[in-house]
C-alpha positions as YAML, in Angstrom:
chain: A
units: angstrom
residues:
- id: 1
  name: MET
  ca: [-215.70, -73.13, -19.61]
- id: 2
  name: VAL
  ca: [-219.42, -73.82, -19.26]
- id: 3
  name: ALA
  ca: [-218.83, -77.27, -20.75]
- id: 4
  name: GLU
  ca: [-216.34, -77.91, -17.94]
- id: 5
  name: GLY
  ca: [-219.03, -77.26, -15.34]
- id: 6
  name: PHE
  ca: [-218.10, -73.69, -14.44]
- id: 7
  name: ASP
  ca: [-220.65, -70.92, -13.86]
- id: 8
  name: VAL
  ca: [-219.18, -68.16, -16.03]
- id: 9
  name: ARG
  ca: [-219.57, -64.38, -16.23]
- id: 10
  name: VAL
  ca: [-218.03, -62.69, -19.29]
- id: 11
  name: ALA
  ca: [-216.91, -59.09, -19.81]
- id: 12
  name: SER
  ca: [-215.49, -57.57, -23.00]
- id: 13
  name: ASP
  ca: [-213.60, -54.66, -21.43]
- id: 14
  name: GLY
  ca: [-212.03, -53.54, -18.17]
- id: 15
  name: GLU
  ca: [-214.99, -51.54, -16.89]
- id: 16
  name: GLY
  ca: [-217.30, -54.44, -17.62]
- id: 17
  name: ALA
  ca: [-215.00, -56.81, -15.75]
- id: 18
  name: LEU
  ca: [-214.97, -54.57, -12.68]
- id: 19
  name: ALA
  ca: [-218.76, -54.19, -12.80]
- id: 20
  name: ALA
  ca: [-219.26, -57.96, -13.06]
- id: 21
  name: TYR
  ca: [-216.83, -58.49, -10.20]
- id: 22
  name: ALA
  ca: [-218.69, -56.01, -7.99]
- id: 23
  name: LYS
  ca: [-221.98, -57.82, -8.58]
- id: 24
  name: SER
  ca: [-220.71, -61.32, -7.84]
- id: 25
  name: GLU
  ca: [-218.21, -63.18, -5.69]
- id: 26
  name: PRO
  ca: [-216.26, -65.34, -8.15]
- id: 27
  name: ASP
  ca: [-214.05, -68.16, -6.93]
- id: 28
  name: LEU
  ca: [-211.52, -67.28, -9.63]
- id: 29
  name: VAL
  ca: [-210.96, -64.65, -12.33]
- id: 30
  name: VAL
  ca: [-209.44, -65.36, -15.75]
- id: 31
  name: LEU
  ca: [-208.21, -61.97, -16.89]
- id: 32
  name: ASP
  ca: [-206.76, -60.81, -20.22]
- id: 33
  name: ARG
  ca: [-203.99, -58.30, -19.66]
- id: 34
  name: LEU
  ca: [-204.72, -56.41, -22.89]
- id: 35
  name: LEU
  ca: [-208.35, -55.50, -22.20]
- id: 36
  name: PRO
  ca: [-209.70, -52.39, -23.93]
- id: 37
  name: GLY
  ca: [-210.37, -49.40, -21.71]
- id: 38
  name: VAL
  ca: [-209.07, -50.16, -18.24]
- id: 39
  name: ASP
  ca: [-206.29, -52.67, -18.89]
- id: 40
  name: GLY
  ca: [-205.93, -56.02, -17.19]
- id: 41
  name: LEU
  ca: [-203.22, -54.87, -14.79]
- id: 42
  name: GLU
  ca: [-205.37, -52.07, -13.40]
- id: 43
  name: VAL
  ca: [-208.41, -54.35, -13.26]
- id: 44
  name: CYS
  ca: [-206.41, -56.90, -11.26]
- id: 45
  name: ARG
  ca: [-205.10, -54.21, -8.93]
- id: 46
  name: ARG
  ca: [-208.59, -52.88, -8.22]
- id: 47
  name: MET
  ca: [-210.07, -56.33, -7.73]
- id: 48
  name: GLN
  ca: [-207.41, -57.32, -5.21]
- id: 49
  name: ALA
  ca: [-207.84, -54.03, -3.34]
- id: 50
  name: ALA
  ca: [-211.60, -54.53, -3.10]
- id: 51
  name: ARG
  ca: [-211.71, -58.24, -2.27]
- id: 52
  name: PRO
  ca: [-208.79, -60.64, -2.84]
- id: 53
  name: VAL
  ca: [-209.49, -63.31, -5.45]
- id: 54
  name: PRO
  ca: [-207.35, -65.87, -7.32]
- id: 55
  name: VAL
  ca: [-206.43, -64.43, -10.73]
- id: 56
  name: LEU
  ca: [-205.12, -66.28, -13.78]
- id: 57
  name: MET
  ca: [-203.81, -63.70, -16.24]
- id: 58
  name: LEU
  ca: [-203.75, -64.26, -20.00]
- id: 59
  name: THR
  ca: [-201.40, -62.31, -22.23]
- id: 60
  name: ALA
  ca: [-199.60, -62.17, -25.54]
- id: 61
  name: LEU
  ca: [-196.71, -60.48, -23.74]
- id: 62
  name: GLY
  ca: [-194.26, -63.22, -22.81]
- id: 63
  name: GLU
  ca: [-191.24, -61.25, -21.61]
- id: 64
  name: GLU
  ca: [-190.23, -61.93, -18.02]
- id: 65
  name: THR
  ca: [-190.63, -58.28, -17.06]
- id: 66
  name: ASP
  ca: [-194.25, -58.42, -18.26]
- id: 67
  name: VAL
  ca: [-194.86, -61.55, -16.18]
- id: 68
  name: LEU
  ca: [-193.32, -59.94, -13.10]
- id: 69
  name: VAL
  ca: [-195.49, -56.85, -13.48]
- id: 70
  name: GLY
  ca: [-198.59, -59.04, -13.63]
- id: 71
  name: LEU
  ca: [-197.55, -60.99, -10.56]
- id: 72
  name: GLY
  ca: [-196.77, -57.74, -8.80]
- id: 73
  name: VAL
  ca: [-200.34, -56.45, -9.06]
- id: 74
  name: GLY
  ca: [-201.80, -59.66, -7.64]
- id: 75
  name: ALA
  ca: [-202.05, -62.27, -10.40]
- id: 76
  name: ASP
  ca: [-201.52, -65.81, -9.09]
- id: 77
  name: ASP
  ca: [-200.58, -67.43, -12.38]
- id: 78
  name: TYR
  ca: [-199.72, -66.28, -15.87]
- id: 79
  name: ILE
  ca: [-200.35, -68.04, -19.16]
- id: 80
  name: THR
  ca: [-198.94, -66.77, -22.46]
- id: 81
  name: LYS
  ca: [-200.82, -66.94, -25.76]
- id: 82
  name: PRO
  ca: [-201.16, -69.09, -27.74]
- id: 83
  name: PHE
  ca: [-202.36, -71.83, -25.40]
- id: 84
  name: SER
  ca: [-204.77, -74.74, -25.64]
- id: 85
  name: MET
  ca: [-208.13, -74.87, -23.89]
- id: 86
  name: ARG
  ca: [-206.90, -78.02, -22.21]
- id: 87
  name: GLU
  ca: [-203.98, -76.15, -20.64]
- id: 88
  name: LEU
  ca: [-206.23, -73.29, -19.55]
- id: 89
  name: VAL
  ca: [-208.67, -75.65, -17.84]
- id: 90
  name: ALA
  ca: [-205.80, -77.52, -16.16]
- id: 91
  name: ARG
  ca: [-204.38, -74.27, -14.80]
- id: 92
  name: ILE
  ca: [-207.77, -73.19, -13.49]
- id: 93
  name: HIS
  ca: [-208.27, -76.48, -11.66]
- id: 94
  name: ALA
  ca: [-204.72, -76.32, -10.27]
- id: 95
  name: LEU
  ca: [-205.23, -72.80, -8.96]
- id: 96
  name: LEU
  ca: [-208.54, -73.72, -7.32]
- id: 97
  name: ARG
  ca: [-206.90, -76.74, -5.66]
- id: 98
  name: ARG
  ca: [-204.11, -74.53, -4.40]
- id: 99
  name: VAL
  ca: [-206.57, -72.07, -2.87]
- id: 100
  name: GLU
  ca: [-208.42, -74.91, -1.14]
- id: 101
  name: ARG
  ca: [-205.19, -76.39, 0.19]
- id: 102
  name: ALA
  ca: [-204.09, -72.97, 1.46]
- id: 103
  name: SER
  ca: [-207.36, -72.61, 3.36]
- id: 104
  name: GLN
  ca: [-206.86, -76.00, 4.98]
- id: 105
  name: LEU
  ca: [-203.30, -75.18, 6.02]
- id: 106
  name: ALA
  ca: [-204.34, -71.80, 7.36]
- id: 107
  name: ALA
  ca: [-206.80, -73.53, 9.66]
- id: 108
  name: GLU
  ca: [-203.84, -75.11, 11.45]
- id: 109
  name: ASP
  ca: [-202.98, -71.64, 12.80]
- id: 110
  name: THR
  ca: [-199.21, -71.99, 12.77]
- id: 111
  name: VAL
  ca: [-196.39, -69.49, 12.65]
- id: 112
  name: ILE
  ca: [-193.21, -70.47, 10.82]
- id: 113
  name: ARG
  ca: [-190.01, -68.58, 11.62]
- id: 114
  name: VAL
  ca: [-186.86, -68.83, 9.54]
- id: 115
  name: GLY
  ca: [-184.22, -66.30, 10.46]
- id: 116
  name: THR
  ca: [-185.73, -62.81, 10.16]
- id: 117
  name: VAL
  ca: [-188.75, -64.11, 8.22]
- id: 118
  name: GLU
  ca: [-191.99, -64.87, 10.08]
- id: 119
  name: ILE
  ca: [-194.87, -66.54, 8.24]
- id: 120
  name: ASN
  ca: [-198.32, -66.50, 9.82]
- id: 121
  name: THR
  ca: [-200.21, -69.20, 7.93]
- id: 122
  name: ALA
  ca: [-203.57, -68.48, 9.56]
- id: 123
  name: GLU
  ca: [-203.57, -64.81, 8.58]
- id: 124
  name: ARG
  ca: [-201.45, -65.35, 5.44]
- id: 125
  name: ARG
  ca: [-199.10, -62.56, 6.48]
- id: 126
  name: VAL
  ca: [-195.31, -62.36, 6.24]
- id: 127
  name: PHE
  ca: [-192.95, -60.19, 8.25]
- id: 128
  name: VAL
  ca: [-189.26, -59.52, 7.67]
- id: 129
  name: SER
  ca: [-187.48, -58.15, 10.74]
- id: 130
  name: GLY
  ca: [-190.88, -57.12, 12.06]
- id: 131
  name: VAL
  ca: [-191.93, -55.26, 8.90]
- id: 132
  name: GLU
  ca: [-194.83, -56.73, 6.94]
- id: 133
  name: ALA
  ca: [-194.17, -57.73, 3.32]
- id: 134
  name: GLN
  ca: [-197.07, -57.64, 0.88]
- id: 135
  name: LEU
  ca: [-197.08, -60.95, -0.99]
- id: 136
  name: THR
  ca: [-199.48, -62.26, -3.59]
- id: 137
  name: ARG
  ca: [-201.32, -65.49, -2.90]
- id: 138
  name: THR
  ca: [-198.90, -67.56, -4.97]
- id: 139
  name: GLU
  ca: [-195.80, -65.87, -3.57]
- id: 140
  name: PHE
  ca: [-197.05, -66.69, -0.09]
- id: 141
  name: ASP
  ca: [-197.71, -70.34, -0.97]
- id: 142
  name: LEU
  ca: [-194.26, -70.68, -2.53]
- id: 143
  name: LEU
  ca: [-192.52, -69.12, 0.47]
- id: 144
  name: ARG
  ca: [-194.41, -71.31, 2.90]
- id: 145
  name: ARG
  ca: [-193.49, -74.44, 0.95]
- id: 146
  name: LEU
  ca: [-189.80, -73.52, 1.04]
- id: 147
  name: ALA
  ca: [-190.07, -72.63, 4.74]
- id: 148
  name: GLU
  ca: [-191.41, -76.06, 5.62]
- id: 149
  name: ARG
  ca: [-187.88, -77.42, 5.00]
- id: 150
  name: PRO
  ca: [-185.32, -74.61, 5.51]
- id: 151
  name: GLY
  ca: [-182.09, -75.41, 3.73]
- id: 152
  name: GLN
  ca: [-183.60, -78.20, 1.65]
- id: 153
  name: VAL
  ca: [-183.30, -77.80, -2.11]
- id: 154
  name: PHE
  ca: [-186.62, -78.06, -3.95]
- id: 155
  name: GLU
  ca: [-186.43, -78.93, -7.63]
- id: 156
  name: ARG
  ca: [-188.32, -76.56, -9.90]
- id: 157
  name: GLU
  ca: [-190.51, -79.38, -11.18]
- id: 158
  name: ARG
  ca: [-191.44, -80.34, -7.62]
- id: 159
  name: LEU
  ca: [-192.39, -76.75, -6.78]
- id: 160
  name: LEU
  ca: [-194.50, -76.58, -9.93]
- id: 161
  name: SER
  ca: [-196.31, -79.72, -8.86]
- id: 162
  name: ASP
  ca: [-196.73, -78.66, -5.22]
- id: 163
  name: ILE
  ca: [-197.77, -75.05, -5.81]
- id: 164
  name: TRP
  ca: [-199.21, -74.88, -9.32]
- id: 165
  name: GLY
  ca: [-200.48, -78.43, -9.68]
- id: 166
  name: PHE
  ca: [-198.52, -79.34, -12.82]
- id: 167
  name: SER
  ca: [-194.89, -80.20, -13.54]
- id: 168
  name: GLU
  ca: [-194.13, -79.57, -17.22]
- id: 169
  name: ALA
  ca: [-190.42, -78.80, -17.55]
- id: 170
  name: ALA
  ca: [-191.17, -76.04, -20.06]
- id: 171
  name: ALA
  ca: [-193.10, -74.13, -17.38]
- id: 172
  name: THR
  ca: [-190.28, -73.86, -14.84]
- id: 173
  name: ARG
  ca: [-189.86, -70.18, -15.73]
- id: 174
  name: THR
  ca: [-193.04, -69.67, -13.71]
- id: 175
  name: VAL
  ca: [-191.12, -70.68, -10.59]
- id: 176
  name: ASP
  ca: [-188.15, -68.49, -11.49]
- id: 177
  name: SER
  ca: [-190.38, -65.43, -11.92]
- id: 178
  name: HIS
  ca: [-192.04, -65.92, -8.54]
- id: 179
  name: VAL
  ca: [-188.70, -66.44, -6.80]
- id: 180
  name: ARG
  ca: [-187.44, -63.17, -8.25]
- id: 181
  name: ALA
  ca: [-190.57, -61.46, -6.96]
- id: 182
  name: LEU
  ca: [-189.96, -62.93, -3.48]
- id: 183
  name: ARG
  ca: [-186.38, -61.69, -3.49]
- id: 184
  name: ARG
  ca: [-187.48, -58.18, -4.35]
- id: 185
  name: LYS
  ca: [-189.88, -58.15, -1.41]
- id: 186
  name: LEU
  ca: [-187.95, -60.15, 1.21]
- id: 187
  name: GLY
  ca: [-184.32, -59.53, 0.29]
- id: 188
  name: SER
  ca: [-182.05, -61.19, -2.24]
- id: 189
  name: GLU
  ca: [-180.41, -63.39, 0.38]
- id: 190
  name: VAL
  ca: [-183.59, -65.13, 1.58]
- id: 191
  name: VAL
  ca: [-183.91, -67.69, -1.24]
- id: 192
  name: ARG
  ca: [-180.81, -69.47, -2.54]
- id: 193
  name: THR
  ca: [-180.46, -70.71, -6.12]
- id: 194
  name: VAL
  ca: [-178.92, -74.13, -6.66]
- id: 195
  name: HIS
  ca: [-178.00, -73.91, -10.32]
- id: 196
  name: GLY
  ca: [-179.47, -76.58, -12.52]
- id: 197
  name: ILE
  ca: [-181.65, -77.91, -9.71]
- id: 198
  name: GLY
  ca: [-183.90, -75.44, -7.91]
- id: 199
  name: TYR
  ca: [-184.24, -73.28, -4.81]
- id: 200
  name: ALA
  ca: [-183.88, -73.40, -1.05]
- id: 201
  name: LEU
  ca: [-184.82, -71.05, 1.77]
- id: 202
  name: VAL
  ca: [-181.58, -69.99, 3.41]
- id: 203
  name: ARG
  ca: [-181.18, -71.54, 6.84]
- id: 204
  name: PRO
  ca: [-180.18, -68.92, 9.47]
...
């Protein structure tokens, strides 16, 4: 990571990661789920509660339920071992670009309404029938992208490119996992699946 120009802080266990986080203000955290002591899920949860930060979670656990649990505690992206350093660096850059783009869009101070869903881009808050839904950073970005064109079908590869910054066909499960997380939080009828193609936000 240092060779890529990043200023890096390293911790070998969960307590060390939390201590390092408290002493600095990182732009991004790369977090191993299977940390000794306090595990990666709890570390992520505590970090997001203290001060939201983009999190890329690493794990040897590749089952979809494991991915969904990680996303549920605030991870923005998930990469399963084994992976190449090249892929890790690409994912880090993509996540940083996404955060920067989100900040630029938030500055436009717009509210998008689609049926019972209201998306406040400036405050990065989402309400369903007046009740706030707690979304992760990536879930919010995905929902906003779909809401820009209600009813339009977005191919999985396009969503990967727009939200995650890469479009490898093998990684489309990333989109599927985030859509499932959105449905759990917003209602199963909010996002429609177009089999073999992608997803669309249901037009009211």
